[in-house]
C-alpha positions as CSV (number, residue, x, y, z in Angstrom):
1,X,-9.0,11.4,-2.0
2,X,-5.8,13.3,-2.8
3,X,-4.6,14.2,0.7
4,X,-4.9,13.2,4.3
5,X,-7.3,15.4,6.3
6,X,-5.3,14.7,9.5
7,X,-1.7,15.6,8.5
8,X,-2.2,17.1,5.0
9,X,0.2,14.6,3.3
10,X,-0.5,13.7,-0.3
11,X,1.3,10.3,0.2
12,X,-1.5,7.7,0.2
13,X,-1.2,3.9,0.0
14,X,-3.7,1.6,-1.5
15,X,-3.8,-1.8,0.3
16,X,-6.2,-4.6,1.1
17,X,-7.4,-2.6,4.1
18,X,-8.3,0.4,1.9
19,X,-6.7,3.8,1.4
20,X,-4.2,4.7,4.1
21,X,-2.0,7.8,4.6
22,X,1.6,6.7,4.2
23,X,2.7,9.6,6.4
24,X,0.6,9.2,9.6
25,X,-1.2,5.9,9.0
26,X,-4.8,7.3,9.2
27,X,-7.3,5.1,7.3
28,X,-8.8,7.4,4.8
29,X,-11.3,4.9,3.3
30,X,-11.7,1.3,4.4
31,X,-11.9,-1.6,2.0
32,X,-15.4,-2.3,3.3
33,X,-16.6,1.2,2.3
34,X,-14.9,0.9,-1.1
35,X,-16.6,-2.5,-1.8
36,X,-20.0,-1.2,-0.7
37,X,-19.6,1.8,-3.1
38,X,-18.7,-0.5,-6.0
39,X,-21.7,-2.7,-5.3
40,X,-24.0,0.3,-5.2
41,X,-22.6,1.6,-8.5
42,X,-22.9,-1.7,-10.3
43,X,-26.6,-2.2,-9.3
44,X,-29.3,-0.5,-11.4
45,X,-31.8,1.8,-9.8
46,X,-34.5,-0.8,-10.3
47,X,-32.8,-3.1,-7.8
48,X,-33.5,-0.5,-5.0
49,X,-37.2,0.0,-5.6
């Protein structure tokens, strides 16, 4: 994500909570969502069937 959908700022901060807009504080992507995405990408398709 390269900008905040709420305020339009391109200033984003990466922290233990996830990706946060440095301008307005909106959480753009939570760490839980990021971890889940990484888990899905690391598993092979055979693990799901």
